[in-house]
C-alpha positions, 0 to 999 in steps of 0.5 A: 237382944230383940227377936227379928224375922228370920226370913227378912234377915236372910233377905238382907244378908243375901242382898249384901252377899249378892252386892259383893258378888256383883262387885267382884264380877263386874269390877275386880274380875276385870281389873289388870294384875297391877291394879289388883296388886297396888298397895293402898296410897295410905300404905294399907292393903291392896285390893287382892290383899283385902280379898285374900284376908276375906278368903282366909275367913271363908276358908275357916267359916264356910266349911263349919257353916256347911257342917252345921246346916247338914241335917239342920231343920227348924220351923222357927220364924225369928232369930235373936242374936247373942250378946257376943255375936251382936258385939262381933257384928257391930265391931266390924261395921265400917260406919263405926270407923274403928281401926283393927289389927288382923289376926295372925293367920289372916294377914295376907301376903304381899305377893299374890296371884291376884286373879286366883284371889278374885276367883276364890273370893267369887267362888266363896260369895257364891257358896255363902249365897247357897248357904244363906238359902239353905239357912232359911229352913235351918235353926240359926241358934246352933253354934260354931267355933270362932277363929280365935278360939274353939272354946267361944261359939257363936250362933249360926245366925250371928256367924252369917251376920259377922262374916257378911259385915267383915266382907263389907268392911274390906270391900269398902276398904278395897274400893278406896284403891279404885 
């Protein structure tokens, strides 16, 4: 793996999160409940289900990120992804086009309060932006357990990249329902 400029990486991640946040505020928040809840024409998830799936990951990772950022300071100017973090991030890339099954515990219900789901997604994206700003002065090499098993831990920098790529994947999925 190649070391990257930490500030440039965070700039890029912040831009992606801001784009997701703007999509939720300007588009999803202004849709009616029927549109948010309508399943995909291909039998896939509705917009609300896509966002609820992302919220379930946020429910897990955001508290871990917050805890990891507490009393975490580093002057390091670079970040190097771990091989596993790089693999997980690339596996989420929507450009790869790989279909995946959602993990148990992250499969959204079919009946949801669409407006509450959108509000929660917006709240989580705002938190993620705050955490990215805090990460500018943090050690991105501290490890966080992943959702599959607590035995596998990814670097904080890889968790940010994975989580945001995962968000991008499902935002694109949700947008296909518009």
